[in-house]
N, C-alpha and C positions, 0 to 999 in steps of 0.2 A: 505494500499500499503505498503512494507514497504521500511525503510529509508536505502540508500545505507552508505557506510563504511564512507566512505566523510564526508557526511553529518552528519557523527554521530560524528565525531570527529570536525567537524564546531559547530556541537550545543554544543559538550562540550566544546571547547574552549572558546565558548561566555558564557556560563551557570558559567564557571569558572572566565573569565573575571568579570563578575559580581558579584559574592560572594565575591573575593575578593577587590572589590573595593566600597563594600558596608557595611556599619556601622550595616546595618538590613538586614534580607532576611527572607520575611514571603510566609509560606507554604500555597497556598490553593486551598481549592478544590470545582470545582462548578459544577454542574450538571444543566442542562434546563437553562440555561442561551439562550437568543434568539439573536441573529445577534445583536442586536439593543443596548440590556444590554451590552452587552459585547464590544461593541464599546465606550457605558456611560461608564462602568465602566473603560474601559482602557483613556480615554479621563479626565476622571475625575481623576486618579492616573498619568496622563501625568502634568498637570495642576498644581501638588503639587512635580514632579522634581521626578516621581517613574516610575521607570522600570517593564513592565509588561511583563512574558515570560511563556508561555506552552510547557512543554515538557514530556517525558516520564520520570516513575520513575527512571526506571534504567539508563537514560543516568546525571537527578537528582542524584543519591547516588554518582554514576561514580565522576562527577565533586565536591562533597561535601567532598568524599574520599580524592581526588587528594587537597584538601585543608584544610586537615585535621581537621578539624570542632571537640571540644571537646565534651566531654559529652554523653548522648542516645539522638538519632535520634527520634524522635515522628512518629509514624504509621501514614503512607502517602497513604492513602485512598482515593479511587475515580480517577478523572479526574484531576491532579494537575496542578498548575499554581505554577509562582514564581513571587512574586512583590518584587523590593529593590530596594535602595534607602540608597546615602549618610547620609542623615537625621532621626538620629534615630530611631523616630517615625513615619516618614510619612506614609513607602509601611505599618505598620501595622494600623497605620490610619486608610490610605485612604480606606482597604479593608474592614476594622471592620464599617465607615461610611453607606458604599454602601453595605455592608452586615443586616443592619438595616432595610432596604427596601425589600432588598432577602432573609430571612430569609433563604426561602428552596432551596434557592438555590445556595447561597455561604456561606460558612467557612472555617475559621482563624482552619489550624490544627497545626501550632506551627512556628519555624522559628530559625534560627539565628541571635545572637546577639553578638558580638564582637566577632565573630569565636567559640562560646558556642550553643548548641543546646538549646533552649525553648518550654517547653510542651505551648501545647494550651491558657491553665490558664496562664500560664506566658505571652505570646504573648497578650492575650486578655489585661493585665492587663496596657501591655507597649502601647496598641492602645488607654489608656483611658486618658495615658498624655497627657495636652493640647500640641500642637504642639510649635515652637520657638517663634512665635511673638506673643501667646496667655501668654507664660513663660516670658517674657520681658514686656506685658501688667502688669500681677500679679505684676511682681517685683519693677514696674515704681507707681505703686499701694500701694503698701507697702512702699517703700522712698514718695509720698506724704503725705500718714497718716501720718507718723515719723515724718517727717518735720513739720506737721500740728501741731499735737501733742506738739511739742518743741515750735511752735509760741504762742501756748496759754499756755503755761504755764509759760510761760516769759512774757507774754501780763499781767496775771492774779499776776505775781508777779511784776510787774514794777507796775499795778495800787493800789497794795497795797503798793508798797514802797511809791509813789507819794502818796494817802492818810495819811503814816505817815509822809510823809518831810512837808506837808501839813500842818499838826496836830502840829507838834514840833513849824512849823512857826510863827504860831498862838499863840502857847503856849510865847513861845519868844517876839512874837507885846507885849504882854498882860501883862508881868512883867514888 
């Protein structure tokens, strides 16, 4: 069924708004997903604050051109959906994690990060970065390990100084 001109304008406006607000937009090729699998994907993405939208490639290209995205647009093959989020890695990571269990049906095609196109390899690399909670946990772990190291060094110095002071007191007492 053909889409009316008014509906096309509405879709382009929605895509432009999403691209404009998003830190990252991920291009997703999906083929052969059941309704249950699509619902699962949308649900998983929604939990991460990611919006997922299926649109015609020509409308997506118009919306991207209107936002003046820089670089070379990756090839958009097959059925196309866009996933976007204000979190820099959430959309790519969400699709990437779903792709692990649905290899033949879902594929990352590339994306847009901070106004520039990214290839399939670049967006996959971005998806491998831990989320903000994971990064915070790694940072806290680094801080804890550093503080523990300083405490161990100070304890060793204090112990060494304590035995030196004890030896000096004994030497003075003997004289």
